[in-house]
ROSE-4610 file (N, C-alpha, C; in Angstrom, 1 decimal, always signed):
// ROSE-4610
residu = [M/M/M/I/I/I/V/V/V/S/S/S/C/C/C/G/G/G/R/R/R/A/A/A/K/K/K/I/I/I/W/W/W/S/S/S/K/K/K/H/H/H/P/P/P/E/E/E/A/A/A/G/G/G/P/P/P/T/T/T/A/A/A/A/A/A/A/A/A/D/D/D/A/A/A/Y/Y/Y/I/I/I/G/G/G/A/A/A/P/P/P/F/F/F/T/T/T/V/V/V/N/N/N/R/R/R/E/E/E/Y/Y/Y/A/A/A/M/M/M/R/R/R/A/A/A/G/G/G/G/G/G/D/D/D/W/W/W/M/M/M/I/I/I/L/L/L/S/S/S/A/A/A/K/K/K/Y/Y/Y/G/G/G/F/F/F/L/L/L/Q/Q/Q/P/P/P/T/T/T/D/D/D/V/V/V/I/I/I/S/S/S/G/G/G/P/P/P/Y/Y/Y/E/E/E/T/T/T/T/T/T/F/F/F/K/K/K/R/R/R/R/R/R/S/S/S/T/T/T/N/N/N/P/P/P/I/I/I/G/G/G/M/M/M/A/A/A/T/T/T/L/L/L/R/R/R/Q/Q/Q/Q/Q/Q/V/V/V/Q/Q/Q/R/R/R/M/M/M/S/S/S/L/L/L/D/D/D/H/H/H/Y/Y/Y/G/G/G/E/E/E/I/I/I/I/I/I/G/G/G/L/L/L/G/G/G/G/G/G/K/K/K/E/E/E/Y/Y/Y/R/R/R/A/A/A/A/A/A/I/I/I/K/K/K/A/A/A/A/A/A/F/F/F/D/D/D/G/G/G/M/M/M/A/A/A/V/V/V/T/T/T/L/L/L/T/T/T/F/F/F/P/P/P/F/F/F/A/A/A/G/G/G/L/L/L/P/P/P/I/I/I/G/G/G/K/K/K/A/A/A/M/M/M/S/S/S/A/A/A/T/T/T/K/K/K/R/R/R/S/S/S/A/A/A/I/I/I/Q/Q/Q]
num = [1/1/1/2/2/2/3/3/3/4/4/4/5/5/5/6/6/6/7/7/7/8/8/8/9/9/9/10/10/10/11/11/11/12/12/12/13/13/13/14/14/14/15/15/15/16/16/16/17/17/17/18/18/18/19/19/19/20/20/20/21/21/21/22/22/22/23/23/23/24/24/24/25/25/25/26/26/26/27/27/27/28/28/28/29/29/29/30/30/30/31/31/31/32/32/32/33/33/33/34/34/34/35/35/35/36/36/36/37/37/37/38/38/38/39/39/39/40/40/40/41/41/41/42/42/42/43/43/43/44/44/44/45/45/45/46/46/46/47/47/47/48/48/48/49/49/49/50/50/50/51/51/51/52/52/52/53/53/53/54/54/54/55/55/55/56/56/56/57/57/57/58/58/58/59/59/59/60/60/60/61/61/61/62/62/62/63/63/63/64/64/64/65/65/65/66/66/66/67/67/67/68/68/68/69/69/69/70/70/70/71/71/71/72/72/72/73/73/73/74/74/74/75/75/75/76/76/76/77/77/77/78/78/78/79/79/79/80/80/80/81/81/81/82/82/82/83/83/83/84/84/84/85/85/85/86/86/86/87/87/87/88/88/88/89/89/89/90/90/90/91/91/91/92/92/92/93/93/93/94/94/94/95/95/95/96/96/96/97/97/97/98/98/98/99/99/99/100/100/100/101/101/101/102/102/102/103/103/103/104/104/104/105/105/105/106/106/106/107/107/107/108/108/108/109/109/109/110/110/110/111/111/111/112/112/112/113/113/113/114/114/114/115/115/115/116/116/116/117/117/117/118/118/118/119/119/119/120/120/120/121/121/121/122/122/122/123/123/123/124/124/124/125/125/125/126/126/126/127/127/127/128/128/128/129/129/129/130/130/130/131/131/131/132/132/132/133/133/133/134/134/134/135/135/135/136/136/136/137/137/137/138/138/138/139/139/139/140/140/140/141/141/141/142/142/142]
x = [+24.3/+23.9/+22.4/+21.9/+20.7/+19.6/+18.9/+17.5/+16.5/+15.9/+15.4/+13.6/+12.8/+11.5/+10.5/+9.8/+9.0/+7.2/+6.8/+5.2/+4.3/+4.8/+3.5/+3.9/+2.8/+3.1/+2.2/+2.8/+1.6/+0.0/+0.2/-1.5/-2.3/-1.6/-2.6/-2.8/-2.3/-2.8/-3.6/-2.9/-3.6/-3.7/-5.2/-5.5/-4.9/-5.5/-5.3/-4.3/-2.9/-1.8/-1.1/-1.8/-1.3/+0.5/+1.0/+2.3/+3.1/+4.3/+4.9/+6.0/+7.0/+8.9/+8.7/+9.7/+10.1/+10.3/+11.5/+11.9/+10.6/+9.4/+8.3/+7.0/+7.2/+6.4/+6.1/+7.8/+7.3/+7.3/+6.4/+6.2/+6.3/+6.9/+6.7/+7.7/+8.5/+9.0/+10.5/+10.5/+12.2/+12.7/+11.6/+12.1/+12.4/+11.9/+11.5/+13.5/+13.6/+14.6/+15.8/+16.2/+17.0/+16.9/+16.0/+16.1/+17.2/+16.5/+17.3/+18.7/+19.4/+21.2/+21.0/+20.6/+21.3/+21.5/+20.3/+20.7/+22.0/+21.4/+22.6/+24.1/+24.2/+25.1/+26.0/+25.0/+26.0/+26.0/+26.4/+26.2/+25.1/+25.5/+23.9/+23.7/+22.7/+21.6/+20.6/+19.9/+19.1/+17.9/+17.3/+16.0/+15.6/+15.7/+15.6/+14.2/+13.2/+11.9/+12.2/+10.9/+10.7/+9.4/+9.4/+8.5/+9.4/+10.2/+10.5/+12.0/+13.0/+14.3/+14.8/+16.6/+16.7/+16.1/+15.8/+14.8/+16.0/+15.9/+16.7/+15.4/+15.8/+14.4/+14.1/+14.3/+13.4/+12.1/+12.6/+11.7/+10.5/+9.7/+8.2/+7.5/+6.7/+5.9/+4.5/+3.9/+2.2/+1.6/+1.3/+0.2/+0.8/+0.2/+0.1/+0.5/+1.2/+1.1/+1.7/+1.7/+1.8/+2.8/+4.2/+5.1/+6.5/+6.9/+7.8/+8.8/+10.1/+11.1/+10.9/+10.0/+9.4/+8.3/+7.7/+6.8/+7.1/+7.4/+7.6/+6.0/+5.2/+3.2/+3.5/+4.4/+3.6/+4.6/+5.2/+5.8/+6.8/+8.2/+8.8/+9.5/+10.6/+11.8/+12.8/+13.0/+14.2/+15.5/+16.2/+17.9/+18.6/+17.8/+19.2/+18.8/+17.4/+16.9/+17.7/+18.0/+18.5/+19.9/+20.5/+21.7/+21.9/+21.0/+20.9/+20.9/+19.9/+20.0/+21.0/+21.9/+23.2/+23.6/+24.0/+25.4/+24.6/+23.1/+22.7/+22.9/+22.8/+23.0/+24.3/+25.0/+26.6/+26.6/+25.9/+25.9/+27.1/+27.9/+28.7/+30.6/+30.5/+31.4/+31.7/+30.6/+30.9/+31.7/+33.1/+33.5/+33.1/+32.3/+31.7/+30.0/+29.6/+27.6/+27.6/+27.1/+26.1/+24.7/+24.2/+22.7/+22.1/+20.9/+20.3/+18.9/+18.5/+17.1/+17.3/+15.7/+15.9/+16.8/+16.8/+17.4/+16.9/+15.9/+15.4/+16.2/+16.2/+16.6/+18.3/+18.8/+20.3/+20.6/+19.7/+20.3/+20.0/+18.8/+18.6/+19.8/+20.6/+21.5/+22.7/+23.0/+24.0/+24.0/+22.9/+22.7/+23.0/+22.4/+22.4/+24.0/+25.0/+26.0/+26.9/+26.5/+27.4/+28.2/+29.8/+31.0/+31.5/+31.1/+31.2/+32.5/+33.2/+34.4/+33.8/+32.5/+32.5/+32.5/+32.6/+32.5/+30.5/+29.8/+28.7/+28.8/+28.6/+28.5/+26.7/+26.6/+25.4/+25.7/+25.5/+25.6/+25.1/+23.9/+22.9/+22.2/+22.9/+22.6/+22.9/+21.5/+21.6/+20.7/+20.3/+19.6/+18.3/+17.3/+16.1/+15.3/+14.3/+14.1/+13.9/+14.0/+13.8/+15.0/+16.2/+17.6/+18.1/+17.9/+18.6/+17.9/+16.7/+16.3/+16.7/+17.0/+17.5/+18.9/+19.8/+21.2/+21.3/+20.4/+20.1/+20.7/+18.9/+19.0/+20.3/+21.0/+21.7/+22.9/+23.3/+24.2/+24.0/+22.8/+22.5/+22.7/+22.9/+22.3/+24.0/+24.9/+26.1/+27.3]
y = [+14.5/+13.9/+13.5/+12.3/+12.0/+11.3/+11.9/+11.8/+11.0/+9.3/+9.2/+9.6/+9.7/+10.3/+9.8/+10.2/+8.7/+9.1/+7.7/+7.7/+8.5/+9.1/+10.1/+11.8/+12.0/+13.5/+14.5/+15.7/+16.8/+16.9/+16.0/+16.5/+15.2/+14.5/+13.4/+14.4/+15.2/+15.9/+17.0/+17.8/+19.0/+19.2/+18.3/+18.5/+19.2/+20.6/+21.5/+22.6/+21.7/+22.3/+22.9/+22.1/+22.4/+22.4/+22.5/+22.6/+23.0/+21.6/+22.5/+21.7/+22.6/+22.3/+20.8/+19.9/+18.8/+18.4/+19.7/+19.5/+19.3/+19.9/+20.2/+18.9/+18.5/+17.2/+15.9/+15.6/+15.0/+15.1/+14.2/+14.6/+13.6/+12.2/+11.1/+11.3/+10.2/+10.3/+10.0/+9.2/+8.8/+10.0/+10.3/+11.7/+12.7/+13.1/+14.3/+14.3/+13.1/+12.6/+13.1/+12.4/+11.9/+13.3/+14.7/+15.8/+16.7/+16.3/+16.9/+16.8/+15.5/+15.1/+15.8/+15.6/+16.1/+18.0/+18.7/+19.8/+20.2/+19.3/+20.0/+19.5/+18.5/+18.5/+19.7/+20.3/+21.3/+20.7/+21.6/+21.4/+20.9/+20.0/+20.4/+19.2/+19.0/+17.4/+17.7/+15.9/+16.3/+14.9/+14.6/+13.6/+13.0/+11.7/+10.3/+10.5/+10.2/+9.8/+9.0/+7.8/+6.6/+7.6/+8.4/+8.9/+9.8/+10.9/+11.6/+11.7/+11.0/+10.3/+12.2/+12.2/+13.4/+14.4/+15.3/+16.6/+17.2/+19.0/+19.0/+19.8/+20.2/+20.2/+21.9/+22.8/+23.6/+22.7/+22.0/+21.5/+21.4/+21.8/+21.7/+20.2/+19.9/+18.3/+19.2/+18.7/+19.2/+18.4/+17.5/+17.2/+15.2/+14.9/+13.6/+12.3/+11.6/+10.2/+9.3/+8.0/+6.6/+6.1/+6.6/+5.7/+5.5/+3.9/+3.4/+2.6/+2.3/+1.3/-0.1/+0.3/-1.5/-2.4/-1.6/-2.1/-1.6/-2.7/-2.3/-2.2/-2.8/-2.3/-1.0/+0.3/+1.6/+2.8/+1.9/+2.2/+3.3/+3.0/+4.0/+3.9/+5.4/+5.8/+5.3/+4.8/+3.6/+4.3/+3.0/+3.0/+4.1/+3.8/+4.4/+6.4/+6.0/+7.9/+8.8/+7.7/+8.1/+8.6/+7.5/+7.6/+8.9/+9.2/+10.2/+12.2/+11.7/+13.0/+13.5/+12.0/+11.9/+12.9/+12.5/+13.3/+14.9/+14.9/+16.2/+17.0/+16.7/+17.4/+17.5/+17.0/+17.0/+16.1/+15.7/+14.5/+14.0/+13.5/+12.8/+13.7/+14.8/+15.5/+15.6/+15.2/+14.8/+13.7/+13.6/+12.7/+11.5/+12.2/+10.9/+11.3/+10.1/+10.6/+10.1/+10.6/+9.8/+9.3/+8.2/+8.1/+7.5/+8.1/+8.1/+7.2/+6.1/+5.1/+4.3/+2.8/+1.8/+1.1/+0.0/-1.1/-1.0/-0.6/+0.1/+1.0/+2.1/+3.1/+3.6/+2.9/+2.5/+2.0/+0.0/+0.0/+0.8/+1.6/+3.1/+4.1/+4.5/+5.3/+4.6/+3.3/+2.3/+2.2/+1.8/+2.1/+3.3/+4.0/+5.4/+5.9/+6.0/+6.0/+4.9/+4.1/+2.7/+3.0/+2.8/+2.8/+4.3/+4.9/+6.7/+6.8/+8.0/+8.0/+8.9/+8.2/+8.5/+7.6/+8.3/+7.0/+7.2/+5.9/+5.9/+5.4/+6.3/+6.1/+5.9/+4.4/+4.7/+4.0/+5.2/+5.2/+4.2/+4.4/+3.5/+2.0/+1.8/+0.3/-0.8/-1.5/-2.8/-2.5/-1.3/-1.4/-1.5/-2.2/-2.2/-0.6/+0.2/+1.3/+2.4/+1.6/+2.1/+2.8/+1.3/+1.7/+2.5/+2.6/+3.7/+5.1/+4.9/+6.5/+6.9/+5.8/+6.6/+7.2/+6.5/+6.4/+8.2/+7.9/+9.4/+10.4/+10.1/+11.4/+11.9/+10.6/+10.9/+11.4/+11.2/+11.5/+13.3/+13.4/+15.1/+15.4/+15.0/+16.3/+16.4/+15.8/+15.9/+17.0]
z = [+132.9/+133.4/+132.7/+133.0/+132.1/+133.2/+133.2/+134.3/+133.4/+133.3/+133.3/+133.2/+132.7/+133.0/+133.9/+134.1/+135.3/+134.3/+135.3/+134.4/+135.2/+136.5/+137.1/+136.0/+135.7/+135.0/+135.8/+135.3/+135.8/+135.7/+134.5/+134.0/+134.8/+135.7/+136.3/+137.8/+138.5/+139.0/+138.6/+137.6/+137.2/+135.8/+134.9/+134.0/+133.1/+133.8/+133.1/+133.0/+133.3/+133.2/+131.9/+130.9/+129.4/+129.1/+127.5/+127.8/+129.2/+129.5/+130.6/+130.0/+130.7/+130.5/+131.4/+130.3/+130.8/+132.5/+132.7/+134.4/+135.4/+135.1/+135.4/+135.1/+134.1/+133.6/+134.6/+135.0/+135.3/+137.3/+137.7/+139.2/+140.5/+140.1/+140.2/+141.4/+142.6/+143.7/+143.2/+142.2/+142.0/+140.6/+140.0/+138.8/+139.8/+140.9/+141.1/+142.4/+143.0/+144.0/+142.6/+141.5/+140.7/+139.7/+140.1/+139.5/+140.3/+141.5/+142.7/+143.0/+142.5/+142.6/+141.1/+140.0/+139.0/+139.0/+139.9/+140.1/+141.0/+142.0/+142.9/+142.4/+141.8/+141.0/+140.3/+139.4/+138.9/+137.4/+136.4/+135.4/+134.2/+133.3/+132.2/+132.7/+132.5/+132.7/+131.7/+131.3/+130.2/+131.2/+130.2/+130.3/+129.7/+130.0/+128.8/+128.9/+128.0/+127.7/+126.8/+126.8/+125.8/+124.7/+124.9/+123.6/+122.8/+123.6/+123.2/+122.9/+123.3/+123.6/+124.9/+124.1/+124.9/+124.8/+126.2/+126.1/+127.5/+127.3/+128.1/+128.8/+130.1/+131.4/+130.4/+129.8/+129.5/+128.1/+127.7/+126.4/+127.2/+126.4/+126.8/+125.7/+127.1/+126.5/+126.8/+125.1/+124.8/+125.8/+126.6/+127.5/+127.7/+128.3/+129.0/+127.0/+128.0/+127.0/+128.3/+127.4/+128.3/+127.8/+127.1/+126.9/+127.6/+127.9/+128.4/+127.6/+128.2/+127.4/+127.9/+129.2/+129.4/+129.1/+127.8/+127.2/+125.6/+125.1/+123.7/+122.7/+123.2/+122.6/+122.5/+123.6/+123.9/+122.9/+122.3/+121.0/+121.5/+122.2/+122.4/+121.4/+121.6/+120.6/+120.5/+119.2/+118.5/+119.1/+119.1/+119.6/+118.4/+116.8/+116.0/+116.0/+116.7/+116.6/+118.2/+118.7/+119.9/+119.4/+118.7/+118.3/+117.8/+116.4/+116.2/+116.7/+117.9/+119.0/+119.7/+119.7/+120.9/+119.6/+118.8/+117.2/+117.0/+116.6/+116.5/+117.7/+119.0/+120.3/+120.7/+119.9/+120.3/+122.3/+122.1/+123.3/+123.8/+122.6/+122.7/+123.1/+122.8/+123.3/+125.0/+126.0/+127.0/+127.6/+128.5/+128.5/+129.6/+130.8/+130.6/+131.5/+130.8/+131.1/+132.3/+133.3/+134.6/+134.4/+134.6/+133.9/+135.2/+135.9/+136.5/+136.2/+136.4/+136.1/+136.2/+136.0/+135.6/+134.7/+134.9/+133.7/+132.4/+131.7/+130.5/+130.3/+130.9/+130.8/+130.6/+131.3/+131.2/+130.1/+129.8/+128.5/+127.3/+127.4/+126.5/+126.4/+127.1/+127.3/+126.8/+127.0/+126.5/+125.3/+124.6/+122.9/+122.7/+123.3/+122.5/+122.1/+123.1/+123.2/+122.5/+122.3/+121.5/+121.0/+121.2/+120.6/+120.3/+121.1/+121.5/+122.3/+122.3/+123.2/+124.5/+125.1/+126.3/+127.5/+128.6/+129.7/+130.9/+130.2/+131.1/+132.5/+133.4/+135.0/+135.4/+136.1/+136.4/+138.3/+138.8/+140.4/+141.2/+140.9/+141.4/+141.0/+139.5/+139.1/+140.2/+139.5/+140.7/+142.1/+142.2/+143.5/+143.9/+144.4/+144.1/+144.4/+143.5/+143.2/+145.0/+146.3/+147.4/+147.7/+147.6/+148.4/+147.4/+145.7/+144.9/+145.5/+145.2/+145.6/+147.3/+147.9/+149.5/+149.0/+148.6/+148.2/+147.4/+146.3/+145.4/+146.7/+147.3/+148.3/+149.4/+149.6/+150.8/+150.1/+148.4/+147.8/+147.3/+147.1/+147.2/+148.2/+149.2/+150.6/+150.3/+149.9/+150.8/+149.6]
């Protein structure tokens, strides 16, 4: 499962936090709801950061950043680099990848796995963020 990162980060509330594990670095509601869903589902999960690409939950982020796929001016990671990460991290060995996040992050996941023998599923795609979060919460509870 791949969970998109979030705009809100630990350093906005706790500037003294220092380097932080990726799973704990993002503190916004969309990320925390999606993280909970991923953790309850069990199995492996990763975070897609517009700055760093694919991160393990335990990977350490050194500090705050403001990079997003939504604005090219923030210099998000390139699709070729994401594809290299998929291959280097053997993410293409999974039969199915579930992606959680907005349309720009879904597009990045699709581009990263393009042409690979992986089924991509985006269970809450197309829903407005509030409805997607509600649906994710309901699914995580079951």
